[in-house]
C-alpha positions in Angstrom: -5.5 47.3 17.5 -8.6 45.8 16.6 -9.8 49.6 14.9 -7.0 49.3 13.1 -7.8 46.6 11.7 -11.1 47.3 11.3 -10.5 50.5 9.2 -7.7 48.0 7.4 -11.1 46.1 6.0 -13.4 48.8 5.4 -11.2 50.8 3.4 -10.1 48.4 1.4 -13.6 47.0 0.9 -14.7 51.0 0.1 -12.4 51.2 -2.2 -12.6 47.3 -4.5 -16.4 48.2 -3.7 -15.9 51.3 -5.5 -14.6 50.6 -8.0 -16.1 47.3 -8.9 -19.2 49.9 -9.1 -17.5 51.5 -11.6 -16.3 48.8 -13.9 -19.8 47.0 -13.8 -21.0 50.2 -14.6 -19.1 51.3 -18.0 -19.5 47.0 -18.9 -23.6 47.5 -18.8 -22.8 50.9 -21.4 -19.9 49.9 -23.3 -20.4 51.6 -26.9 -18.0 52.8 -29.2 -16.4 55.9 -30.0 -15.2 58.2 -28.1 -15.8 61.4 -26.4 -18.2 63.2 -24.0 -22.5 62.0 -23.9 -24.4 64.5 -25.4 -25.9 64.8 -21.9 -22.6 65.1 -20.9 -20.2 62.7 -18.4 -19.7 61.0 -14.6 -15.8 61.7 -14.1 -15.0 59.7 -11.3 -12.1 57.6 -9.9 -10.9 56.4 -6.0 -7.5 55.2 -4.2 -7.1 53.4 -1.3 -3.5 53.1 -0.1 -1.8 51.3 2.9 1.8 50.6 3.8 3.8 48.9 6.0 3.6 51.4 8.5 0.6 51.5 8.7 -0.6 54.4 7.6 -3.8 54.2 5.4 -5.1 56.5 3.1 -8.4 56.7 0.9 -9.8 59.1 -1.7 -12.4 59.9 -3.7 -13.2 62.5 -6.7 -17.0 62.6 -8.2 -17.6 64.8 -10.8 -20.2 65.5 -13.8 -18.3 67.8 -17.3 -21.5 68.7 -19.6 -21.1 68.0 -22.9 -18.6 71.3 -24.1 -16.2 69.4 -21.5 -15.9 72.2 -18.3 -17.6 70.1 -15.4 -17.8 70.8 -11.5 -16.3 67.8 -8.7 -16.0 67.1 -5.3 -13.1 65.1 -3.5 -13.3 63.7 -0.1 -9.9 62.0 1.3 -9.1 60.0 4.7 -5.5 59.5 6.3 -5.3 56.5 9.4 -2.4 55.3 11.1 -1.9 53.9 14.6 -1.9 56.3 17.6 -3.4 59.0 15.3 -6.0 60.7 15.4 -6.8 60.3 11.7 -7.6 63.1 9.1 -10.2 64.0 6.9 -10.3 65.9 3.7 -12.6 67.4 1.7 -12.7 69.8 -1.6 -14.2 71.2 -4.8 -13.0 71.6 -7.5 -14.0 72.8 -11.7 -12.5 70.8 -14.1 -12.6 70.5 -18.3 -12.0 67.5 -20.2 -10.6 67.0 -24.4 -9.7 64.1 -25.4 -9.1 64.3 -30.1 -7.7 62.2 -32.7 -4.4 64.5 -31.6 -4.5 65.8 -28.4 -5.4 64.5 -24.5 -6.3 67.5 -22.0 -7.6 66.8 -18.4 -7.7 69.8 -15.9 -8.8 70.7 -12.8 -8.6 73.5 -10.5 -9.8 74.2 -6.9 -9.6 74.7 -2.7 -9.6 71.8 -0.2 -9.9 71.7 3.4 -7.4 69.1 5.2 -7.5 68.4 8.9 -8.4 72.1 9.6 -6.1 73.4 6.3 -7.2 75.5 3.2 -5.7 75.1 0.2 -5.7 75.9 -3.0 -5.7 72.2 -5.4 -5.5 71.5 -8.7 -3.8 68.9 -11.3 -3.4 69.1 -15.4 -2.2 67.1 -17.9 -1.7 67.6 -21.4 0.2 65.9 -24.4 0.3 66.3 -28.2 1.2 64.4 -30.7 3.4 66.2 -32.9 4.8 64.0 -35.2 3.6 60.5 -36.3 6.1 58.3 -33.5 6.4 61.5 -31.0 3.9 63.3 -28.4 5.2 65.7 -26.1 3.3 67.4 -23.3 3.1 69.1 -19.7 2.2 67.7 -16.7 1.3 69.8 -13.7 0.1 69.4 -9.8 -0.6 71.3 -6.5 -1.9 69.3 -3.8 -1.3 68.2 0.2 1.8 66.2 1.3 0.0 63.3 2.2 2.4 62.1 5.5 1.3 62.6 8.9 3.7 65.0 10.2 2.6 67.1 6.5 -0.9 66.7 7.5 -0.8 67.9 10.3 1.6 70.8 9.8 -0.2 71.7 6.0 2.8 70.9 3.7 1.6 71.3 0.0 3.3 70.5 -2.6 4.0 72.1 -6.8 5.3 70.1 -8.8 6.2 71.0 -13.0 6.9 68.1 -15.2 7.9 68.5 -19.5 7.1 64.4 -21.1 8.4 63.2 -23.6 7.5 60.1 -25.8 9.3 58.6 -28.4 8.3 55.7 -30.9 11.8 55.1 -32.5 10.4 52.3 -34.6 7.2 50.3 -34.7 8.4 47.8 -31.5 10.8 50.1 -29.4 9.6 53.3 -27.4 11.0 55.7 -24.9 9.5 57.8 -22.3 10.7 60.6 -20.0 9.3 62.8 -17.8 11.1 65.9 -16.5 11.1 68.8 -13.7 10.7 69.9 -10.5 8.4 69.4 -6.7 8.6 72.6 -4.6 7.1 72.4 -1.3 6.4 74.4 1.2 8.8 73.5 4.2 11.5 75.6 2.0 12.8 71.9 -0.7 13.0 71.6 -3.8 13.3 68.5 -5.7 14.6 68.4 -9.4 14.0 64.8 -10.6 13.6 62.8 -14.1 12.0 59.7 -15.0 12.1 57.6 -18.5 11.1 54.6 -19.2 12.1 52.0 -22.7 9.9 49.3 -23.8 10.2 46.9 -26.4 7.6 45.0 -28.2 9.0 41.3 -27.7 6.2 39.1 -28.4 3.7 42.0 -30.1 1.2 40.0 -31.4 0.8 38.6 -27.9 0.6 41.8 -26.3 4.1 41.1 -24.3 6.8 42.9 -24.4 10.0 43.9 -21.7 11.1 47.5 -19.6 13.0 49.2 -18.1 12.4 52.2 -15.6 15.0 54.9 -13.9 14.2 57.7 -11.4 16.5 60.5 -10.8 16.3 63.2 -7.7 18.4 65.2 -5.5 16.3 67.1 -2.7 17.5 70.0 -1.9 16.6 70.9 2.3 16.3 66.4 2.7 15.9 64.8 6.1 13.5 67.6 7.4 11.4 64.4 8.9 7.9 65.4 7.2 8.1 62.9 4.6 10.5 61.2 3.1 13.0 63.1 1.4 17.1 61.7 1.0 19.7 64.0 0.0 19.5 62.4 -3.6 18.4 58.7 -4.7 19.1 56.7 -7.9 17.0 54.4 -9.4 16.8 51.7 -12.2 14.4 48.8 -12.5 13.3 46.1 -15.1 10.4 43.7 -15.9 7.7 42.0 -18.1 4.3 43.4 -19.1 1.5 41.9 -20.4 -2.0 42.5 -22.2 -4.4 41.1 -23.9 -8.2 41.2 -24.8 -10.9 39.8 -24.3 -14.7 39.8 -25.9 -12.9 43.2 -27.8 -14.2 44.6 -24.9 -12.1 44.6 -21.7 -8.3 44.5 -21.1 -6.6 42.7 -18.6 -2.8 44.0 -17.9 -0.4 42.4 -15.6 3.3 43.7 -15.3 6.2 42.9 -12.2 9.6 44.4 -12.2 13.1 44.2 -9.6 15.8 45.8 -9.6 18.3 48.9 -7.0 17.8 51.6 -5.8 20.3 54.2 -4.3 20.4 56.9 -2.0 22.9 58.8 0.1 22.0 56.8 2.9 22.8 53.3 1.4 21.0 50.4 -1.3 18.4 48.5 -1.1 17.1 46.1 -4.1 13.8 47.3 -4.9 10.5 45.1 -6.7 6.9 46.4 -8.0 3.8 44.3 -9.7 0.4 45.2 -11.0 -2.5 43.9 -12.2 -5.9 45.2 -13.8 -8.3 45.5 -16.1 -9.6 48.3 -18.5 -11.5 49.1 -21.2 -11.2 48.7 -25.3 -9.8 52.6 -26.2 -12.2 52.5 -28.8 -15.4 52.5 -26.5 -17.1 55.1 -25.6 -16.6 54.6 -22.0 -13.3 54.7 -20.1 -12.5 52.9 -17.2 -9.7 51.2 -15.5 -9.3 49.0 -11.9 -5.5 47.8 -11.1 -3.9 47.0 -7.7 -0.1 47.7 -7.5 2.2 46.6 -4.8 5.9 47.7 -4.3 8.7 48.3 -1.8 10.0 51.5 -3.2 10.9 54.0 -0.5 9.8 56.5 -3.0 6.4 55.3 -3.7 4.7 57.8 -1.4 5.9 60.3 0.7 5.7 58.3 4.1 8.8 56.4 3.5 8.5 54.0 6.3 12.2 52.0 7.8 13.5 48.7 6.3 11.0 45.8 5.2 9.0 48.9 3.8 6.2 47.8 1.7 3.5 50.1 -0.4 0.0 48.6 -1.6 -2.9 51.2 -3.2 -6.3 49.9 -5.1 -7.4 52.4 -7.7 -10.6 52.6 -9.9 -11.5 55.6 -12.1 -14.4 56.1 -14.8 -15.7 58.5 -17.5 -19.3 57.4 -18.1 -20.8 59.5 -20.8 -24.8 60.4 -20.9 -27.0 60.2 -24.3 
């Protein structure tokens, strides 16, 4: 028990330290405009998560982008839980980054070895402004299933999502994500997520929102990860954003709602707090802490009274 608490404290300290370093470095290097530097850029992200079942995950990606947007990177991960030997992961990937007034594109493709299982991994996030008020995009990913059974068996998933964001009025917008996930244990999960946002006090950064999520599993309850036959959920909340010294943005949000599955219903809640830079700054960074009782927040799922908490950070640091 002492060893588990020590690992938990070390993991949380590691995530906070990395996120803090990313923030400090970016603040010290803040510049105007956007884009990769003339001598390339350092790209990185980190995540530490822990749930009420004491399943812990640590992930770090660190890479270098050349001035043309192409680059290379390495990934490191560690997973731990009581009465389990844990699992290590490492990988290498190529990456590409593009951002301009019309579109954004982030892509990775590589190979990873997790607990002795080697597999291809990758991600793609593309968004384009098709009109002044509408953006369309696509999101795709291939990765390992990060539950105990998933890691031991070397399970993977592939996902493909279409993304829509439309500004109906200056204060009202709707976002939608529709697609499917295909798991290597012969389970297919079509899904739909929406977010409806309204600016209550635009000059003060206060907004209200409603979120929904629906999905179905073709081969549910195999015990490899959280996979009810179907899930429907909705929640509503408030978010607030405010700027400090025209360099740093503080954001916080909290919501509550209800989740129904074929196994019954439960009330859900979530909260998120963090800091990020101004969008017109050359260095792009964000640090956030999130907590929720939503069983669908990860693959592990958990029993009644489930809680999930994560600390994350990301950075794009150009060299000029």
